[in-house]
C-alpha positions as CSV (number, residue, x, y, z in Angstrom):
1,X,21.9,-48.6,-159.6
2,X,22.9,-51.3,-157.1
3,X,26.4,-49.8,-156.6
4,X,25.0,-46.7,-154.8
5,X,21.9,-48.3,-153.3
6,X,23.4,-51.4,-151.7
7,X,22.2,-52.2,-148.1
8,X,25.3,-51.0,-146.3
9,X,25.3,-47.7,-148.1
10,X,21.6,-47.1,-147.6
11,X,22.0,-47.9,-143.9
12,X,24.9,-45.4,-143.5
13,X,22.9,-42.7,-145.2
14,X,19.9,-43.4,-143.0
15,X,22.0,-43.4,-139.9
16,X,23.3,-39.9,-140.8
17,X,19.6,-38.8,-141.1
18,X,18.8,-40.3,-137.7
19,X,21.8,-38.8,-136.1
20,X,21.0,-35.4,-137.5
21,X,17.4,-35.7,-136.1
22,X,18.9,-36.7,-132.7
23,X,21.2,-33.6,-132.9
24,X,18.1,-31.4,-133.5
25,X,16.4,-32.9,-130.5
26,X,19.4,-32.2,-128.3
27,X,19.6,-28.6,-129.6
28,X,15.9,-28.1,-128.7
29,X,16.4,-29.6,-125.3
30,X,19.4,-27.2,-124.6
31,X,17.5,-24.2,-126.0
32,X,14.6,-24.9,-123.6
33,X,16.8,-25.6,-120.6
34,X,15.4,-22.7,-118.5
35,X,11.8,-23.3,-119.5
36,X,10.1,-25.0,-116.5
37,X,7.2,-26.5,-118.5
38,X,9.3,-28.0,-121.2
39,X,9.7,-31.8,-121.2
40,X,12.9,-33.3,-122.7
41,X,12.7,-34.9,-126.2
42,X,14.5,-38.2,-126.0
43,X,15.8,-39.9,-129.1
44,X,16.9,-43.5,-128.8
45,X,19.5,-44.0,-131.5
46,X,19.3,-47.8,-131.7
47,X,15.5,-47.8,-131.9
48,X,15.6,-45.2,-134.6
49,X,18.3,-47.0,-136.5
50,X,16.4,-50.3,-136.5
51,X,13.3,-48.4,-137.7
52,X,15.4,-46.9,-140.5
53,X,16.8,-50.3,-141.3
54,X,13.2,-51.7,-141.6
55,X,13.6,-54.1,-138.8
56,X,10.8,-54.6,-136.2
57,X,13.1,-55.9,-133.4
58,X,14.9,-59.1,-132.6
59,X,14.2,-61.9,-135.0
60,X,13.4,-65.1,-133.1
61,X,13.9,-68.3,-135.1
62,X,14.1,-70.8,-132.3
63,X,12.0,-71.3,-129.2
64,X,15.3,-71.2,-127.1
65,X,16.3,-67.7,-128.4
66,X,16.0,-64.8,-126.1
67,X,12.7,-63.0,-126.5
68,X,12.6,-59.2,-126.9
69,X,11.4,-57.4,-123.8
70,X,8.2,-55.4,-124.5
71,X,9.0,-53.0,-121.7
72,X,12.3,-52.1,-123.4
73,X,10.4,-50.0,-126.0
74,X,8.9,-47.8,-123.4
75,X,10.8,-44.6,-122.7
76,X,11.7,-44.3,-119.0
77,X,10.3,-41.4,-117.1
78,X,13.8,-40.2,-116.4
79,X,14.3,-39.6,-120.1
80,X,11.2,-37.5,-120.4
81,X,11.7,-35.2,-117.4
82,X,13.5,-31.9,-117.0
83,X,16.5,-31.1,-119.1
84,X,19.9,-31.6,-117.6
85,X,22.7,-29.8,-119.4
86,X,25.2,-32.5,-118.3
87,X,23.1,-35.2,-119.9
88,X,22.5,-33.2,-123.0
89,X,26.2,-32.5,-123.5
90,X,27.0,-36.2,-122.9
91,X,24.4,-37.2,-125.5
92,X,25.7,-34.5,-127.9
93,X,29.3,-35.9,-127.6
94,X,28.1,-39.5,-128.2
95,X,26.0,-38.3,-131.2
96,X,28.9,-36.5,-132.7
97,X,31.2,-39.6,-132.4
98,X,28.5,-41.7,-134.1
99,X,28.0,-39.2,-136.8
100,X,31.7,-38.9,-137.5
101,X,32.0,-42.6,-137.7
102,X,29.1,-43.0,-140.1
103,X,30.4,-40.2,-142.3
104,X,33.9,-41.7,-142.4
105,X,32.5,-45.1,-143.3
106,X,30.4,-43.6,-146.1
107,X,33.4,-41.7,-147.4
108,X,35.6,-44.8,-147.4
109,X,32.8,-46.6,-149.3
110,X,32.8,-43.9,-152.0
111,X,36.6,-43.8,-152.1
112,X,36.6,-47.5,-152.8
113,X,34.2,-47.0,-155.7
114,X,36.4,-44.1,-157.0
115,X,39.5,-46.2,-156.9
116,X,37.7,-49.1,-158.6
117,X,36.4,-46.9,-161.4
118,X,39.6,-44.9,-162.0
119,X,42.1,-47.8,-161.2
120,X,44.1,-45.4,-159.0
121,X,44.5,-45.2,-155.3
122,X,44.6,-41.7,-153.9
């Protein structure tokens, strides 16, 4: 049904999945903080979201548009190195804010559907 599977609703659901995966990576990084052989698992939210959205990158329709940088896709060495608890906690806070925002927007979307169906505003 198009009401539940419209592009914005699907994107919000997929963003929650991506954010949950990012949280899992952060948890694994923190759990292996004292393991000297462990390499940090980076998750780049925007790259994951564009993949979930089905986009391959920037769409260039004119020769004067800015071209995507191929080096931007590479994960810097600093993101693959040892685990820093400060960085992981910072990533966790950002991830939580993004998750809360996506969940709130999805809730508002369903509240709008509920009020349209019932004719009442809560």
